C-alpha positions as a Markdown table, in Angstrom:
| # | Residue | x | y | z |
|---|---|---|---|---|
| 1 | Met | 3.2 | -16.0 | -7.1 |
| 2 | Pro | 0.9 | -13.1 | -7.8 |
| 3 | Lys | 2.6 | -9.9 | -9.0 |
| 4 | His | 0.9 | -6.7 | -9.9 |
| 5 | His | 2.1 | -3.3 | -11.2 |
| 6 | Glu | 0.1 | -0.1 | -11.5 |
| 7 | His | 1.4 | 2.9 | -13.3 |
| 8 | Arg | -1.1 | 5.8 | -13.1 |
| 9 | His | -1.2 | 9.5 | -13.6 |
| 10 | Met | -3.1 | 11.2 | -10.7 |
| 11 | Pro | -4.1 | 14.9 | -10.6 |
| 12 | Tyr | -2.4 | 15.4 | -7.2 |
| 13 | Ser | 1.1 | 16.4 | -6.1 |
| 14 | Ala | 3.7 | 13.7 | -5.4 |
| 15 | Gln | 3.8 | 15.0 | -1.8 |
| 16 | Gln | 0.1 | 14.5 | -1.3 |
| 17 | Ile | 0.1 | 10.9 | -2.6 |
| 18 | Tyr | 3.3 | 10.1 | -0.7 |
| 19 | Asp | 1.7 | 11.4 | 2.5 |
| 20 | Leu | -1.4 | 9.5 | 1.9 |
| 21 | Val | 0.4 | 6.2 | 1.3 |
| 22 | Ala | 2.7 | 6.8 | 4.3 |
| 23 | Asp | -0.2 | 7.3 | 6.7 |
| 24 | Val | -0.6 | 3.6 | 7.5 |
| 25 | Glu | -2.6 | 4.2 | 10.7 |
| 26 | Arg | -5.5 | 5.7 | 8.6 |
| 27 | Tyr | -5.8 | 2.7 | 6.2 |
| 28 | Pro | -8.9 | 1.2 | 7.9 |
| 29 | Glu | -10.8 | 4.4 | 7.1 |
| 30 | Phe | -10.6 | 3.8 | 3.3 |
| 31 | Leu | -8.7 | 0.8 | 2.2 |
| 32 | Pro | -10.8 | -2.3 | 1.2 |
| 33 | Trp | -10.6 | -5.3 | 3.5 |
| 34 | Thr | -8.4 | -3.4 | 6.1 |
| 35 | Ala | -10.1 | -3.9 | 9.5 |
| 36 | Ala | -7.3 | -2.4 | 11.7 |
| 37 | Ala | -3.9 | -0.9 | 11.6 |
| 38 | Arg | -1.3 | -0.4 | 14.4 |
| 39 | Ile | 2.2 | 1.0 | 14.3 |
| 40 | Arg | 4.6 | -1.2 | 16.4 |
| 41 | Ser | 7.6 | 1.1 | 16.1 |
| 42 | Arg | 9.2 | 4.0 | 14.3 |
| 43 | Thr | 13.0 | 4.2 | 13.8 |
| 44 | Pro | 14.8 | 7.0 | 12.0 |
| 45 | Val | 17.3 | 5.9 | 9.3 |
| 46 | Glu | 19.5 | 7.8 | 6.9 |
| 47 | Gly | 17.2 | 9.4 | 4.4 |
| 48 | Gly | 14.0 | 8.4 | 6.1 |
| 49 | Glu | 12.2 | 6.2 | 8.6 |
| 50 | Val | 11.4 | 2.5 | 9.2 |
| 51 | Met | 8.0 | 1.7 | 10.6 |
| 52 | Glu | 6.9 | -1.7 | 11.8 |
| 53 | Ala | 3.2 | -2.0 | 11.4 |
| 54 | Asp | 0.4 | -4.5 | 11.8 |
| 55 | Leu | -2.6 | -4.7 | 9.5 |
| 56 | Val | -5.7 | -6.8 | 10.0 |
| 57 | Ile | -7.1 | -7.9 | 6.7 |
| 58 | Ser | -10.7 | -9.2 | 6.7 |
| 59 | Phe | -12.3 | -10.7 | 3.6 |
| 60 | Lys | -15.4 | -12.9 | 4.0 |
| 61 | Val | -14.4 | -15.7 | 6.4 |
| 62 | Phe | -10.7 | -14.8 | 6.2 |
| 63 | Arg | -9.3 | -12.5 | 8.9 |
| 64 | Glu | -5.6 | -12.3 | 9.4 |
| 65 | Arg | -3.1 | -10.0 | 11.0 |
| 66 | Phe | 0.2 | -9.5 | 9.3 |
| 67 | Gly | 3.3 | -7.4 | 10.2 |
| 68 | Ser | 5.3 | -5.3 | 7.8 |
| 69 | Arg | 8.4 | -3.3 | 7.8 |
| 70 | Val | 7.6 | 0.0 | 5.9 |
| 71 | Thr | 10.6 | 2.0 | 4.9 |
| 72 | Leu | 9.8 | 5.6 | 4.1 |
| 73 | Tyr | 12.1 | 7.8 | 1.9 |
| 74 | Pro | 10.4 | 11.2 | 1.8 |
| 75 | Glu | 13.1 | 12.9 | -0.2 |
| 76 | Arg | 12.7 | 10.4 | -3.0 |
| 77 | Ser | 8.9 | 10.0 | -2.6 |
| 78 | His | 9.4 | 6.2 | -2.3 |
| 79 | Ile | 8.0 | 3.6 | 0.1 |
| 80 | Asp | 9.2 | 0.0 | 0.4 |
| 81 | Thr | 7.2 | -2.6 | 2.3 |
| 82 | Glu | 8.4 | -6.1 | 3.3 |
| 83 | Tyr | 6.7 | -8.8 | 5.2 |
| 84 | Ile | 7.6 | -9.6 | 8.8 |
| 85 | Asp | 5.0 | -12.1 | 10.1 |
| 86 | Gly | 1.6 | -13.5 | 9.4 |
| 87 | Pro | -0.1 | -15.6 | 6.7 |
| 88 | Phe | 2.4 | -14.9 | 3.9 |
| 89 | Arg | 5.4 | -16.9 | 2.7 |
| 90 | Tyr | 6.7 | -13.5 | 1.5 |
| 91 | Met | 5.4 | -10.1 | 0.5 |
| 92 | Ile | 7.1 | -7.1 | -0.9 |
| 93 | Ser | 5.7 | -3.9 | -2.3 |
| 94 | Ser | 6.8 | -0.5 | -3.3 |
| 95 | Trp | 5.3 | 2.9 | -4.1 |
| 96 | Thr | 7.2 | 5.6 | -6.1 |
| 97 | Val | 5.6 | 8.9 | -6.8 |
| 98 | Ala | 6.9 | 11.7 | -9.0 |
| 99 | Asp | 5.6 | 15.1 | -10.0 |
| 100 | Thr | 5.0 | 15.6 | -13.8 |
| 101 | Pro | 5.8 | 18.8 | -15.7 |
| 102 | Glu | 2.2 | 19.1 | -16.9 |
| 103 | Gly | 0.8 | 18.8 | -13.3 |
| 104 | Gly | -0.2 | 15.9 | -11.1 |
| 105 | Cys | 2.0 | 13.0 | -10.5 |
| 106 | Ile | 2.9 | 9.5 | -11.8 |
| 107 | Val | 2.3 | 6.7 | -9.3 |
| 108 | Asp | 4.1 | 3.4 | -9.6 |
| 109 | Phe | 2.9 | 0.6 | -7.4 |
| 110 | His | 4.4 | -2.9 | -7.4 |
| 111 | Val | 3.4 | -5.9 | -5.2 |
| 112 | Asp | 4.6 | -9.5 | -5.1 |
| 113 | Phe | 3.5 | -12.0 | -2.5 |
| 114 | Glu | 2.7 | -15.6 | -1.8 |
| 115 | Phe | 0.5 | -17.0 | 1.0 |
| 116 | Lys | 1.7 | -19.9 | 3.1 |
| 117 | Asn | -1.7 | -21.6 | 2.7 |
| 118 | Met | -2.1 | -22.9 | -0.9 |
| 119 | Ile | -5.9 | -22.9 | -0.7 |
| 120 | Leu | -5.8 | -19.2 | 0.2 |
| 121 | Gln | -3.3 | -18.6 | -2.5 |
| 122 | Arg | -5.6 | -20.2 | -5.1 |
| 123 | Ile | -8.6 | -18.2 | -3.9 |
| 124 | Ile | -6.7 | -14.9 | -4.0 |
| 125 | Gly | -5.1 | -15.7 | -7.4 |
| 126 | Val | -8.5 | -15.7 | -9.1 |
| 127 | Val | -9.3 | -12.1 | -8.0 |
| 128 | Phe | -5.8 | -10.7 | -7.3 |
| 129 | Asp | -5.4 | -8.2 | -10.2 |
| 130 | Glu | -8.9 | -6.8 | -9.6 |
| 131 | Ala | -8.2 | -6.6 | -5.9 |
| 132 | Met | -5.0 | -4.6 | -6.4 |
| 133 | Arg | -6.7 | -2.2 | -8.8 |
| 134 | Arg | -9.3 | -1.7 | -6.1 |
| 135 | Val | -6.6 | -0.9 | -3.6 |
| 136 | Val | -4.9 | 1.7 | -5.8 |
| 137 | Gly | -8.3 | 3.1 | -6.7 |
| 138 | Ala | -9.1 | 3.4 | -3.0 |
| 139 | Phe | -6.0 | 5.6 | -2.6 |
| 140 | Glu | -7.1 | 7.7 | -5.5 |
| 141 | Arg | -10.6 | 8.2 | -4.1 |
| 142 | Arg | -9.1 | 9.0 | -0.7 |
| 143 | Ala | -6.9 | 11.7 | -2.3 |
| 144 | Lys | -10.0 | 13.2 | -3.9 |
| 145 | Val | -11.7 | 13.3 | -0.4 |
| 146 | Leu | -8.7 | 14.8 | 1.3 |
| 147 | Tyr | -7.4 | 17.2 | -1.4 |
| 148 | Gly | -10.5 | 17.9 | -3.5 |
| 149 | Pro | -11.4 | 17.0 | -7.1 |
| 150 | Lys | -8.8 | 17.9 | -9.7 |
| 151 | Arg | -8.6 | 18.1 | -13.5 |
């Protein structure tokens, strides 16, 4: 089962990166392989909000819709995502963002998933780490576009 963890210092505030990651509807504008995004529902919960969202992922001949439950904890700058339906056996991910005393923030991103289709699983397994680095890099580039170059 592919797992990936990114721990990066970014020259933006934790609030800026949190807002960027929480804005699921805008993912098709900058996230690789994301063809569409739709929010099914939003429900307030203690300390945050639960969003159910659909993403359409398109990569070469592969095009799949999958649903996720995204739990937003703005006070903690934390986002949890869990799989609802689609091509995965399971999928979980989390983002935690924290300001640093020297400026900028630390971003921790974790993802763990398995496709139902073993052929797809093998194909993705070969490029998984690089794909996840590209995803986190896309968020970093989007922050630069939205918030300007820092350093």
